[in-house]
Each structure stands twice: as C-alpha cells, then as structure tokens.
C-alpha positions in Angstrom: 23.8 182.2 139.8 27.5 181.7 140.3 27.2 177.9 140.3 25.0 177.9 137.2 27.5 180.0 135.3 30.4 177.8 136.4 28.6 174.6 135.2 27.7 176.3 131.9 31.5 177.0 131.5 32.2 173.4 132.5 29.7 172.0 130.0 31.2 174.1 127.3 34.6 172.8 128.2 33.5 169.2 128.1 31.7 169.7 124.8 34.7 171.3 123.2 37.0 168.6 124.4 34.7 165.8 123.3 34.2 167.4 119.9 37.9 167.7 119.4 38.4 164.0 120.4 35.6 162.9 118.0 37.2 164.9 115.2 40.7 163.4 116.0 39.5 159.8 116.1 36.9 159.6 113.4 37.6 162.4 111.0 41.1 163.8 110.8 42.9 161.0 112.7 46.3 162.1 114.1 47.3 165.6 113.4 50.2 167.4 115.1 48.9 170.9 114.3 45.5 170.3 116.0 47.3 168.9 119.1 49.4 172.1 119.3 46.5 174.6 119.1 43.9 172.4 120.8 44.4 173.8 124.3 44.6 177.4 122.9 41.3 177.2 121.1 39.4 175.8 124.1 41.0 178.3 126.5 40.0 181.2 124.2 36.4 179.9 123.9 36.1 179.3 127.7 37.4 182.9 128.3 34.8 184.2 125.8 32.0 182.5 128.0 33.5 183.6 131.3 31.4 185.3 133.9 32.2 188.1 136.4 31.7 187.7 140.1 32.7 190.1 142.8 34.8 192.0 140.3 36.7 188.9 139.0 36.3 186.8 135.8 35.7 183.1 136.3 36.2 180.3 133.8 38.2 177.1 133.3 41.1 178.5 131.2 43.6 176.9 133.6 42.4 173.4 132.7 43.3 173.5 128.9 46.6 175.2 129.9 47.5 172.4 132.3 46.3 169.6 129.9 48.3 171.1 127.0 51.6 171.0 129.0 50.8 167.5 130.3 49.6 165.7 127.1 51.0 167.8 124.2 54.2 169.2 125.5 55.9 172.6 126.1 55.1 174.0 122.6 51.4 173.4 122.9 51.5 174.7 126.5 53.1 178.0 125.5 50.7 178.4 122.6 47.8 178.0 125.0 49.5 180.4 127.6 50.0 183.1 124.9 46.4 182.7 123.8 45.2 183.2 127.4 47.5 186.2 127.8 46.2 187.9 124.5 42.6 187.1 125.4 43.1 188.6 128.9 44.6 191.8 127.6 42.2 192.4 124.7 38.9 191.0 126.0 38.9 191.5 129.7 39.6 194.4 132.1 40.8 194.4 135.8 44.1 193.6 137.3 45.9 192.8 134.0 49.5 193.5 135.1 49.5 191.2 138.1 47.8 188.4 136.1 50.3 188.7 133.3 53.2 188.4 135.8 51.6 185.3 137.4 50.9 183.8 134.0 54.5 184.1 132.9 55.7 182.6 136.2 53.2 179.7 135.7 54.6 179.1 132.1 58.2 179.0 133.3 57.4 176.6 136.2 55.3 174.3 133.9 58.2 174.2 131.4 60.6 173.2 134.2 58.2 170.5 135.4 57.7 169.2 131.8 61.5 169.0 131.3 62.4 167.2 134.5 59.2 165.3 135.5 58.1 164.1 132.1 57.7 160.5 133.2 55.0 161.4 135.8 51.5 159.9 135.4 49.1 162.4 133.8 46.9 162.5 136.9 49.8 163.3 139.2 51.4 165.8 136.8 48.0 167.6 136.3 47.4 168.2 140.0 51.0 169.1 140.6 50.6 171.8 137.8 47.3 172.9 139.3 48.8 173.4 142.8 51.7 175.4 141.2 49.2 177.4 139.2 47.0 178.3 142.2 50.1 179.1 144.3 51.5 181.4 141.7 48.2 183.2 141.2 47.8 183.6 145.0 51.4 184.7 145.5 51.1 187.4 142.8 47.5 188.3 143.7 48.2 189.0 147.4 49.9 192.2 146.3 46.7 193.6 144.8 43.7 191.8 146.4 42.5 192.0 150.1 43.3 188.9 152.0 39.7 188.1 153.1 38.3 188.4 149.6 41.2 186.5 148.0 40.8 183.4 150.3 37.2 183.0 149.3 38.1 183.5 145.7 41.0 181.1 145.8 39.0 178.4 147.4 36.2 178.7 144.9 38.6 178.8 142.0 40.5 175.8 143.3 37.4 173.8 143.7 35.8 174.6 140.3 39.2 174.3 138.5 39.8 170.8 140.1 36.3 169.6 138.9 37.1 170.9 135.4 40.6 169.3 135.5 39.1 166.0 136.5 36.6 166.1 133.7 39.3 167.0 131.3 41.6 164.2 132.5 38.8 161.6 132.2 38.0 162.8 128.7 41.7 162.8 127.7 42.3 159.3 129.1 39.2 158.1 127.4 40.5 159.7 124.2 43.9 158.0 124.6 42.2 154.6 125.1 39.8 155.1 122.2 42.5 156.4 119.9 44.7 153.3 120.8 41.8 151.0 120.2 41.0 152.6 116.8 44.7 152.4 115.8 44.9 148.7 116.8 41.7 148.0 114.9 43.0 149.9 111.9 46.2 147.9 112.0 44.4 144.6 112.4 42.1 145.5 109.4 45.2 146.3 107.4 46.9 143.0 108.4 43.8 141.0 107.7 43.6 142.6 104.2 47.2 141.8 103.6 46.7 138.2 104.8 43.7 137.8 102.5 45.8 139.1 99.6 48.8 136.9 100.5 46.5 133.9 100.8 44.9 134.7 97.5 48.3 135.2 95.9 49.6 132.0 97.5 46.7 130.0 96.2 47.0 131.7 92.8 50.8 130.9 92.6 50.3 127.4 94.0 52.1 124.9 91.8 49.1 122.6 92.0 45.5 123.6 92.0 42.8 124.0 94.7 39.0 124.0 94.3 35.9 123.8 96.5 32.4 122.7 96.0 29.1 122.5 97.9 26.0 120.5 97.3 22.9 122.5 96.1 19.9 120.2 95.8 21.3 117.3 93.8 24.1 119.3 92.1 27.7 119.9 93.2 28.4 123.6 92.6 32.1 124.8 92.5 32.7 127.8 94.7 36.5 128.2 94.1 39.1 127.2 91.5 42.6 128.6 91.6 46.2 127.6 91.2 48.9 127.4 88.4 47.9 123.8 87.6 44.7 125.1 86.0 46.2 128.2 84.3 49.0 126.2 82.8 46.4 124.0 81.2 44.6 126.9 79.7 41.5 127.5 81.8 40.5 129.9 84.5 38.4 130.1 87.7 35.5 131.9 86.0 35.0 128.9 83.7 34.5 126.6 86.7 33.2 128.7 89.7 29.4 128.6 90.0 29.0 125.6 87.8 28.4 121.8 88.3 30.5 119.1 86.7 28.0 118.6 83.9 27.8 122.4 83.2 31.6 122.8 82.8 32.9 123.0 79.2 33.9 119.5 77.9 37.2 121.0 76.8 38.0 121.4 80.5 36.5 118.2 81.9 35.8 115.6 79.2 32.4 114.1 79.4 33.7 110.6 79.9 35.4 111.6 83.2 32.2 113.2 84.7 30.6 109.9 86.0 33.9 108.9 87.6 34.4 112.3 89.3 30.8 112.4 90.4 31.3 109.1 92.2 34.3 110.5 94.1 32.4 113.8 94.8 29.6 111.7 96.4 32.0 109.8 98.6 33.6 113.0 99.8 30.2 114.7 100.6 29.4 111.6 102.6 32.3 112.5 104.9 35.1 110.4 103.4 38.6 111.6 102.4 39.2 110.6 98.8 42.5 110.4 97.0 42.7 109.2 93.4 44.7 109.5 90.2 43.1 110.4 86.9 44.4 111.1 83.4 43.4 114.8 83.2 43.3 117.2 81.4 44.6 115.0 78.7 45.6 111.3 78.4 49.4 112.1 78.8 49.0 114.0 82.0 48.4 112.2 85.3 46.7 114.3 88.1 46.6 113.3 91.7 43.3 114.7 93.3 42.6 114.7 97.0 39.1 115.6 98.4 38.8 116.6 102.0 35.3 117.3 103.6 34.8 120.1 106.1 32.1 119.4 108.7 30.1 121.6 111.1 28.1 119.9 113.9 28.9 116.5 112.2 27.5 117.7 108.9 29.5 118.3 105.7 29.2 121.9 104.7 32.0 122.1 102.1 34.6 119.9 100.3 38.1 121.2 99.5 40.0 119.5 96.7 43.6 119.7 95.5 45.0 118.7 92.2 48.7 118.0 91.6 50.4 117.1 88.3 52.3 113.8 89.1 53.2 112.9 85.5 57.0 113.3 86.1 56.7 111.5 89.4 54.9 108.6 87.7 57.7 108.5 85.2 60.3 108.5 88.0 58.3 105.7 89.8 58.2 103.7 86.6 62.0 104.2 86.2 62.5 103.3 89.8 60.4 100.2 89.4 62.4 99.2 86.3 65.7 99.9 88.2 64.5 98.0 91.2 63.6 95.0 89.0 67.1 95.2 87.3 68.8 95.5 90.7 66.8 92.6 92.1 67.7 90.6 89.0 71.4 91.6 89.4 71.4 90.7 93.1 69.5 87.4 92.7 71.6 86.2 89.7 75.0 87.5 90.9 77.6 84.8 91.5 78.8 86.7 94.6 77.0 86.5 97.8 75.2 89.7 98.6 73.7 90.3 102.0 72.1 93.3 103.7 72.2 93.7 107.5 70.9 96.2 110.0 73.2 98.4 112.1 73.7 95.6 114.7 74.7 93.0 112.0 71.3 91.1 111.8 70.7 89.8 108.3 67.8 91.5 106.6 68.2 90.1 103.0 70.4 87.7 101.2 70.6 86.4 97.6 70.8 82.9 96.1 74.6 83.0 95.9 74.7 83.3 99.6 73.0 79.9 99.9 75.4 78.4 97.4 78.6 79.7 99.0 77.7 79.3 102.7 75.1 76.4 102.5 72.5 78.4 104.6 69.1 79.0 103.1 67.9 82.6 103.1 65.0 81.7 105.5 67.5 80.3 108.0 69.7 83.4 108.2 67.1 86.2 108.2 67.2 87.9 111.5 70.4 86.1 112.7 73.6 88.0 113.6 76.1 87.3 110.8 76.1 83.5 111.2 78.9 83.0 108.7 81.5 84.8 110.8 83.6 82.4 113.0 83.8 83.1 116.7 87.4 84.1 116.6 86.7 86.8 114.0 83.5 88.2 115.6 85.2 91.0 117.4 87.0 92.1 114.3 83.8 92.1 112.2 81.9 94.1 114.8 84.8 96.6 114.9 84.6 97.0 111.1 80.8 97.6 111.4 81.4 100.2 114.1 84.0 102.0 112.0 81.5 102.3 109.1 78.7 103.4 111.4 80.9 106.1 113.0 82.1 107.4 109.6 85.7 106.4 110.0 85.6 104.5 106.8 83.0 104.6 104.0 83.8 101.4 102.1 85.9 98.6 103.5 87.5 96.0 101.3 89.3 93.0 102.9 90.2 89.4 102.4 89.2 87.3 105.4 87.8 83.9 106.5 84.2 82.9 106.8 82.4 79.7 107.9 80.0 77.5 106.1 77.0 75.9 107.8 78.9 72.6 108.3 81.8 74.5 110.0 84.3 74.5 107.1 86.3 77.7 106.8 86.7 79.3 103.4 88.7 82.3 102.1 86.5 85.2 100.8 87.0 88.6 99.4 84.5 91.0 100.9 83.4 94.6 100.3 81.3 96.3 103.0 79.5 99.6 102.4 76.9 101.7 104.2 73.3 102.1 103.0 72.2 105.7 103.7 68.8 107.4 104.0 67.9 110.7 102.5 69.5 112.6 105.4 72.8 110.7 105.0 72.4 108.6 108.1 73.5 104.9 108.0 70.4 102.8 108.0 71.8 99.4 107.0 75.0 97.7 105.7 75.6 95.8 102.5 78.3 93.2 102.0 79.4 91.5 98.8 81.3 88.2 99.4 83.3 86.2 96.8 84.7 82.7 97.4 88.4 83.0 96.7 89.4 79.6 98.2 90.7 78.3 94.8 92.5 81.5 94.1 94.1 81.4 97.5 95.2 77.8 97.0 96.7 78.8 93.6 98.4 81.8 95.2 99.7 79.5 98.0 101.1 77.1 95.5 102.5 79.9 93.4 104.0 81.4 96.5 105.6 78.1 97.5 107.0 77.8 94.0 108.2 81.4 94.0 109.8 80.8 97.5 111.6 77.7 96.2 112.8 79.6 93.2 113.9 82.4 95.5 115.7 80.0 97.8 117.4 78.5 94.8 118.4 81.9 93.5 119.6 82.8 97.0 121.7 79.7 97.1 123.0 80.3 93.7 123.7 83.9 94.5 125.3 83.0 97.8 127.6 80.4 96.1 128.2 82.8 93.3 129.0 85.8 95.5 130.7 84.0 98.3 133.0 82.0 96.1 136.7 82.6 96.8 137.4 82.5 93.1 136.5 85.1 90.5 133.5 83.9 88.4 132.6 85.4 85.0 129.9 84.6 82.5 130.8 86.0 79.1 128.6 86.0 76.0 130.0 84.7 72.7 129.0 85.9 69.2 128.4 83.6 66.2 132.1 83.4 65.6 132.7 82.3 69.2 134.4 85.6 70.1 133.7 87.1 73.5 131.5 90.2 73.3 130.4 91.2 76.8 130.1 90.2 80.5 126.6 89.1 81.5 127.4 88.2 85.1 130.3 88.6 87.5 130.8 88.1 91.2 132.3 90.3 93.8 135.8 88.8 93.6 135.7 89.3 89.8 134.8 93.0 90.2 137.6 93.4 92.7 140.1 92.0 90.3 139.3 94.8 87.8 138.6 97.4 90.5 135.2 98.1 89.0 131.6 97.8 90.1 129.3 95.1 88.7 127.2 97.6 86.7 130.3 99.1 85.2 131.7 95.7 84.1 128.3 94.6 82.6 128.0 97.8 80.6 131.5 97.6 79.0 132.5 95.5 76.0 134.6 92.5 76.8 137.8 93.7 75.1 137.7 97.0 76.9 138.5 95.1 80.0 140.4 92.0 78.8 143.5 92.7 76.6 144.2 90.2 73.7 148.0 90.8 74.3 148.1 88.5 77.3 149.2 84.9 76.5 146.5 83.5 78.8 143.7 85.2 76.9 145.1 84.3 73.5 145.3 80.6 74.5 141.7 80.8 75.9 140.2 82.3 72.6 142.2 79.7 70.5 140.8 76.8 72.5 137.2 78.1 72.3 137.5 78.7 68.5 138.8 75.2 68.1 135.5 74.0 69.6 136.7 72.9 73.0 133.9 73.3 75.6 135.8 72.4 78.8 139.4 73.1 79.6 141.8 74.6 82.3 144.6 77.1 81.8 147.3 78.3 84.1 149.5 81.4 83.6 150.3 84.9 84.9 147.8 87.6 84.1 148.2 91.4 84.4 145.0 93.4 85.0 144.4 96.9 83.7 145.0 98.1 87.3 148.6 96.8 87.0 148.0 93.9 89.4 149.7 90.7 88.4 148.6 87.3 89.7 149.2 83.7 88.8 145.8 82.3 87.9 144.2 79.0 87.1 141.2 79.4 84.8 138.5 76.7 84.3 136.4 77.3 81.2 133.0 75.7 80.5 131.1 76.6 77.2 127.3 76.2 77.2 124.1 77.8 76.0 122.0 80.2 78.1 118.6 81.5 76.9 119.5 80.4 73.3 122.9 82.2 73.3 126.3 80.7 73.6 128.3 81.7 76.7 131.3 80.5 78.6 131.7 80.3 82.4 135.1 81.2 83.7 136.2 80.3 87.2 139.5 82.1 87.8 141.5 81.1 90.9 144.4 83.1 92.2 147.1 80.4 92.8 149.9 82.9 93.6 149.8 81.9 97.3 149.5 78.2 96.3 152.7 78.5 94.2 154.4 80.0 97.2 153.1 77.3 99.5 154.3 74.7 97.1 157.7 76.4 97.1 157.6 76.4 100.9 156.7 72.7 100.9 159.6 71.9 98.7 161.8 74.0 101.1 160.3 72.1 104.1 161.1 68.8 102.4 164.6 70.1 101.8 164.9 71.1 105.4 163.7 67.7 106.6 166.3 66.0 104.4 168.9 68.5 105.8 167.8 67.7 109.3 168.2 63.9 108.7 171.5 64.4 107.0 172.7 66.8 109.7 171.9 64.2 112.4 173.8 61.5 110.6 176.8 63.7 109.8 176.9 65.1 113.3 176.7 61.6 114.8 179.5 60.3 112.5 181.7 63.3 113.1 181.3 63.7 116.8 183.1 60.5 117.8 186.4 61.0 115.8 186.2 64.7 116.6 186.2 63.9 120.3 189.3 61.7 119.8 191.1 64.4 117.8 190.3 67.0 120.4 191.7 64.7 123.1 194.9 64.1 121.2 195.3 67.8 120.6 195.1 68.3 124.4 197.9 65.7 124.8 200.0 67.4 122.1 199.7 70.7 124.0 201.7 69.1 126.8 204.7 68.6 124.4 204.1 71.9 122.7 207.3 73.7 121.5 208.0 76.6 119.3 208.2 74.5 116.2 204.7 73.0 116.5 203.0 75.7 118.5 201.6 77.4 115.5 200.2 74.2 114.0 198.6 73.0 117.2 196.7 76.3 117.5 195.5 76.1 113.9 194.3 72.5 114.4 192.6 73.3 117.7 190.8 76.3 116.0 189.5 74.1 113.2 188.4 71.4 115.6 186.4 74.1 117.5 184.9 75.2 114.2 183.9 71.6 113.3 182.4 71.2 116.7 180.4 74.4 116.3 179.0 73.1 113.0 178.0 69.8 114.5 176.2 71.6 117.3 174.3 73.6 114.8 173.4 70.4 113.0 172.2 68.9 116.3 170.1 71.9 117.0 168.3 71.5 113.6 167.7 67.8 113.9 167.0 67.4 117.6 163.5 68.3 118.8 163.9 70.6 121.8 161.6 70.8 124.8 159.9 74.2 124.4 158.3 75.9 127.4 155.7 78.4 126.1 154.6 81.0 128.5 153.7 84.8 128.5 156.7 87.0 128.1 157.3 90.7 128.0 158.8 91.4 124.5 160.3 94.7 125.6 162.2 93.0 128.4 163.6 90.3 126.0 164.6 93.0 123.6 166.4 95.0 126.2 168.4 91.9 127.3 169.5 91.2 123.7 170.5 94.8 123.2 172.5 94.8 126.4 174.3 91.6 125.4 175.3 92.9 121.9 175.9 96.5 122.7 179.6 96.1 123.6 180.2 94.3 120.2 178.3 97.0 118.4 180.3 99.8 120.1 183.6 98.1 119.1 182.4 98.3 115.5 181.3 102.0 115.8 177.6 101.0 115.6 174.8 102.4 117.7 171.7 100.3 118.5 168.5 102.4 119.1 165.5 100.5 120.4 162.0 102.1 120.3 159.4 100.1 122.2 155.9 101.6 122.1 153.9 101.7 125.3 151.1 99.3 126.1 152.7 96.4 124.2 150.8 93.3 125.4 152.4 90.0 126.5 153.1 87.3 123.9 153.2 83.5 124.3 156.7 82.3 123.5 159.9 80.5 124.6 162.0 83.4 125.7 165.5 81.9 125.0 164.5 80.9 121.5 163.3 84.4 120.6 166.5 85.9 122.1 168.4 83.5 119.8 166.4 84.9 116.8 167.0 88.5 117.8 170.7 87.9 118.5 171.2 86.2 115.1 169.4 89.1 113.2 171.4 91.8 115.1 174.8 89.9 114.6 174.0 89.8 110.8 173.2 93.5 110.9 176.5 94.4 112.8 178.5 92.3 110.4 176.9 94.1 107.4 178.2 97.4 108.6 182.0 97.2 108.8 182.3 101.0 108.7 179.8 101.6 111.5 176.3 103.2 111.4 173.0 102.8 113.3 170.7 99.9 113.9 167.0 100.8 114.6 164.6 98.5 116.4 160.9 99.3 116.5 158.4 97.3 118.6 154.7 98.2 117.9 151.2 96.6 117.5 150.5 95.4 113.9 146.8 95.0 114.7 144.5 93.8 117.5 146.0 90.3 117.2 149.7 90.7 116.4 152.8 92.7 117.3 155.5 93.7 114.8 159.3 93.9 115.5 161.2 95.8 112.9 165.1 95.7 112.5 166.6 98.3 110.2 170.3 98.6 109.5 172.5 100.7 107.2 174.6 97.9 105.9 175.7 96.7 102.5 172.2 95.3 101.7 171.2 92.1 99.8 170.6 91.8 96.0 166.9 91.3 95.2 167.5 88.1 93.3 169.1 86.5 96.4 166.3 87.4 98.9 164.0 84.5 98.0 166.7 81.9 98.8 167.5 83.3 102.3 166.6 80.8 105.0 167.6 77.8 102.9 170.2 75.5 104.5 173.9 76.1 103.5 172.9 79.3 101.6 174.8 82.3 102.9 175.8 85.6 101.5 178.8 85.8 103.9 182.1 84.4 102.9 182.5 82.4 106.1 178.9 81.7 106.7 177.4 78.2 106.6 173.8 79.2 105.9 172.2 77.6 109.0 171.6 80.7 111.3 168.8 82.3 109.4 167.3 78.9 108.7 167.0 78.3 112.4 165.4 81.8 112.9 162.7 80.9 110.3 162.1 77.6 112.1 161.7 79.3 115.6 159.4 82.0 114.3 157.3 79.5 112.4 157.0 77.4 115.5 155.7 80.5 117.4 153.0 81.0 114.6 154.7 84.1 113.3 156.3 85.3 110.1 159.5 86.9 108.8 159.7 89.4 105.9 162.9 90.7 104.5 163.3 93.8 102.4 166.7 95.1 101.3 168.5 97.4 98.8 172.1 97.2 98.0 174.3 99.8 99.7 171.3 101.2 101.5 170.4 98.7 104.2 168.1 95.9 105.1 164.7 95.8 107.0 163.5 92.6 108.7 159.9 92.5 110.1 159.0 89.8 112.6 155.3 89.4 113.5 154.2 87.4 116.5 150.7 86.7 117.9 149.5 88.4 121.0 148.8 86.4 124.1 145.1 85.4 124.3 
C-alpha cells in the first residue's frame, strides 16, 4: 500500500511537471510569473495527494522545492517554501512546530547555496540540496521522533525523494533542451521569413529585371517577373506571370519580337546559356537579356532570365568607338612619332611617323626593346622608365638623342607619360618623339652667332672699360648741340665722381659747363661741321679737379642719330714729363759744359795755386791780406770745378743693402755740432721694423747732408729740424725733413734742382741738382713743400730691398 501511494504521488508529480512544460513550450512560451509559482503549485498539489503512514505524511513536496531553487532562483524557491509551510499548517496535523523550524533552516541554507554555488551543474546542485534537506529534517526531527522509527522513515523518505528528484531533473533538462530547440526553430523561421522578404525586396528594387519560365507542353509559361526595369516601362508581374509569350499583351511584348524570343527560349530550354540584345520595349531602348537554364539530374527544369537597360552603355560605346577612331586617326596621321611600350620598354604599337623618322617599319620594332635608343643612353632611358613606374615623375619631357636604323644619330624632343588602368596602376608607357635636328642646327648656328656677337661686345666693352682715357658718347640734336650722354666708361665716371647710371640720366649741360674755353671751342667746331678734330686745354670738373686734357672728337651717326665720340686723355703728367725732359736736356748740356769748363780752368788754377804757395814764402804785412784773399778765391774756384766734375763724370756706384736708420744716425752725428753752434736741435724719429734698402750709402749721405745743411742755413735764429723715417707702403719707405726756416716762395719751388738756380746769395745752384740726380738714380723721388716764414718739408721716397 505504501509503495502504491508513493508511485501515485510520483505520477502526479510527473504529470504536473510535464503539463507545465507543455504549456510553457507550446502555449504560453516564456513567462516569468509561471516560473516563479511553478514549484509552489506543484508542491501544494502533491501535498494535497499525500498519504499517511505510521503517523507521518508522505509526498514529494521536497522535489519542487529543490528544483525551484536550482532552476528558477531564490524568489521562486521561497515562494514554494512558503506554500509548503502554509499547506502544512492548514491542511495537515502532527509535529508542526518542528517541521516549520526545519523548513526555515532549509530555506536559509538553500539561499546560501544559491548565492555562492550558482555555477554548479543542476544535477550536482539538486543532490547537494537534497542532502542538506534530509540532514536538516533529521537534525530537527531527532528532538521529537524515536531513533528507531526515524531511521526507517528517513531511509524511505530519502529513497523516494531521490527517485522523484531524478524524474524531475530529467523532465527539467528535457524541457530546457526542448525549449532551446523551439526557440532556435522560431528564430530560424523568423530569419527565413526576413531573408525571403529581403530577397523579394532586392529583386523588386533591382535596377534591371529578372524573370523565370518553365515549359508546359509546347508553351513557355512565365513563373516570375520582377524588377524596376519592368515597372519603369509601365507593366507589372501580374501581366506576365502565368502567361506564355503569345498570351502577353502586345503593348508589353510586340508581336514582331515573339518569334525571335521564342528562338532564344528554345535554345535556353535545350540547356544553352543565351545572351542577346534586343530593342525592347521600344525601338529607342536597347535591352541586354541573358537566359540561364537550371538543371536537375541533367534535365532543364527552369530557365532564369535577366534584363538590363544598356541604352546609355551603347551610346557610350558608340562615343568610345568614335573617339577611338579619332584617336587612331590622330596617332596614324601625326607628324610626331608616337610609340607605346610595356613596362619593360618593349614596343607594343607605333605609328607611321615612327617609320618616317627612324626608318624602322612597325613590323620590325613590335616586341623589341626601344631599338631607337643608342647603347650609351640605354641606362638613362631605363632610369626614366623606372622613375615613371615608381611614381617619382608623372610626365617626363626632355631633349635627347636617338638612333635611326642606319646608325645615324638625330636630336629629338620627347614626352613620356604613363598609361594607367582603372585602378591607377601603370600598365604601359606612351612616348611622343619629334625630330628637332634642323631646329638644333639652327640653334647651334644662332648660338655661334650670339657667341661671336657676345665676344665682340666683350672685346668692345673690355677696350672701352679698360681704356686709360675717358671715353664719352654724346647725343646731338638737330642743331648739333649736345643733349645727353649715351655711354661713358669707368675713367669718364671717375672724372665727374658719378656712377654710370647717374651720368646717363642727367642732361649734358648739367655736367659740362659752357663757361670753359675747351667746351666752347668744341661746340664751335661741331657747329661749323667739323667731324674729326683734336683739342688741348685745361678743364675744371664740377668736383673742382683741374687737369690738362687732350680731347679727340669724332662725329658720326648711331642708330639714325648723330653722336660724337670723345676720347679725353689726361696729359698733365705728360706735360710734366716733357718739362722734365727739357730739364734733363738742360742738365746734359750743363754736364758737358761743366766738364769743358772744369778741364779748361783746372790747369791755370793749378799754376795759380802753386804761385800763391811761392808768394807765401815772401809774405809780409803789406801783401799778407791780399795773399789770403787770393788763396780763398782760388779754393772757391777749385770747389766749383770739383762740383762740375761730380756732375759730368760717371761714378762707380756700388749698390748693396743698407740700413737707412744707421745712415741717418751717421749724418745727424756729423752735422749735430754745426747745428748746436747755430742754436738748432735735430730730432730724428725712425720707426721700428724699417726694412733694408738697396743703395750706395755715401751718395745717400751726401743727399741727406745737403738737405740738412740747407735747413740749418735757413734758420739763422735757431729752431728745430725734425726727421721722420717710416714706410710709405709695402714697396717704399719715406724720409721726411721738416725745418722751421724762412721757407721758399711758391713760384720758385718748380725751378729748384735746375743748375745754377739758387735762392741763397752765395749759392751756385748745383747742390740740390746733385741730390735730384742721386735719388733718381736710386729710383726714388723728391717732393718739396714750403711756406714763407713757416718752414720747408722735403719728402724723399726710396724703394725697399726686394
């Protein structure tokens, strides 16, 4: 009886669980409320069908309690637990207090397990909960039930509860799997429906059109017709689907097209793929139709067709064809050689001009690697190709050399550019070549002519600019009056202290004054019609500079305008040189005269001097005075003749390096006693690092002695003589003598150094002349500056020893 009642309870439990699963899967689907109260309802029903044995109620109420905690969570578990508690208190009698305590303990332990062991597998969790449940019931029940009775009861309860729990677990796992399968199936059905709808929408929105047909008896019946191509032309699928070609309205498929379409339909049904163009639905629209058969077991069961409007494409193709013809005509009839090569330089195509320029026929060069490139330029050409292929340069323009078939080299102008595919990759190279040999020859000749002109201009400019004379080109007006400078050289600019641009931008008379006699005479001669003449006179420039100039004038026409060329030579130095030449001639005459006079005087002078020596032996008071006077005059005459001989007689000169400071110290030491007697102080200032000079030391000392004696004699009341020795530049030294004597009038300075010209009362005018001669022999110069009653300055320059 006990076993039968238990299995009745078990069957009730299984039925209730299965019914609930059926309702969840097939009727209500997922519902959180049913999941929460599912265990409570089954527990209450099981308790309602419980049976009493040995004073205790037996049922499977623990199974829905455990399964509620395991599968549906703590809330569902506590709802089931409260339902059991209420049913126990209301419906059953017996040990209620102890059971309530055990039930609350079980709920707390199940809640803890669910919180901390929620990842356990349902089988493991269920039996863990079962063990805790039985242990809690036993622990509480031992306080009220005898041990012997309780062991039997607990063993029976554990066994039957385990069987029920296993049944429940199998049903719940089956429910989970079934529910998962139904959910996956439901999702797949939804996805399939969406795919069908998307496919339908895609076909409907297809820019072209799609149709299908099958063969029924001898007729081809359309089973599908969709796509924007049909709708845009004003007909819909219901006008075509279910009908054969002959049954479709002629406004859709004109009757004259039906035989042609039937022929293509037959070919497709025979298993062939058919693609054709047809003017449809009107003569202006071109449709491209493709028929593709579908086979099953080698037999065609259906044909799918597609229709595309290619009207615009046909127009583009026609335009491309026209463009291609024009391009081919342009290439073939172009005077420039046009060639297309692959990426390695092999010729793919060339035009007729290529044959004309390079003498190779097109058939000969196809496939060859740029045959017109000479060997010595092959590396350069390949480098250009690589630069274009790598993207370093898009279009390359260059002038280079190419080779004809016979080996002749020609100059060409070439443009190389890449040929790109739709992805922008370089698929080939095009080159346009133009024969520029004639142009290059013309350029070479023009360059040679230009170079000759440039060289002529450079020569003219060099002669013009490097000329030592000032050169001016001046424009004349109709009245032959100068108007402006049109060219001037560097010397001419320096004369006016202006730049070339400044002179060319100023009127002629802003620079040249008509008050000067030289310019007045020049203008008069030009007005009188003279075209070539030379003038010489002094000219004062606006800067105040005055020179003696010699002007050569030449009047001629330049670019249709009358101009005159003026070559102005500064002859100031030439005048001085001529004056020096005259002085030199005079000195030469003096030298010859001095030699003759000295020779003629010397013999009688010797006799007179001898007789005077004899007279001194008979000297007495009456003739003593006269003998002394005559002897003094004889000595004076002898001194003059010695000076004459010094001028006339060439002396053996020994030139060697000398220290000028040492020579100067010796001269100062010699003349210092005489200076002190005249209350004169000589102050010599020799700068350090004065280099040696090539000279004859005694002659230079004679010059310095002469200059210092003149200075001492010019200061009868005493004073100071200053001597400064310094470098004038890198090649010369300068020796300056400055005294505080009576000075020399300006008008007399130019005549100093001439023979027999002296400003001293007793001077004979030969000392300074000898100084000039010695310094000139040493390749030096003497300058004299003086001011009356203020003193005289004498500068002597001598070259430095090389």
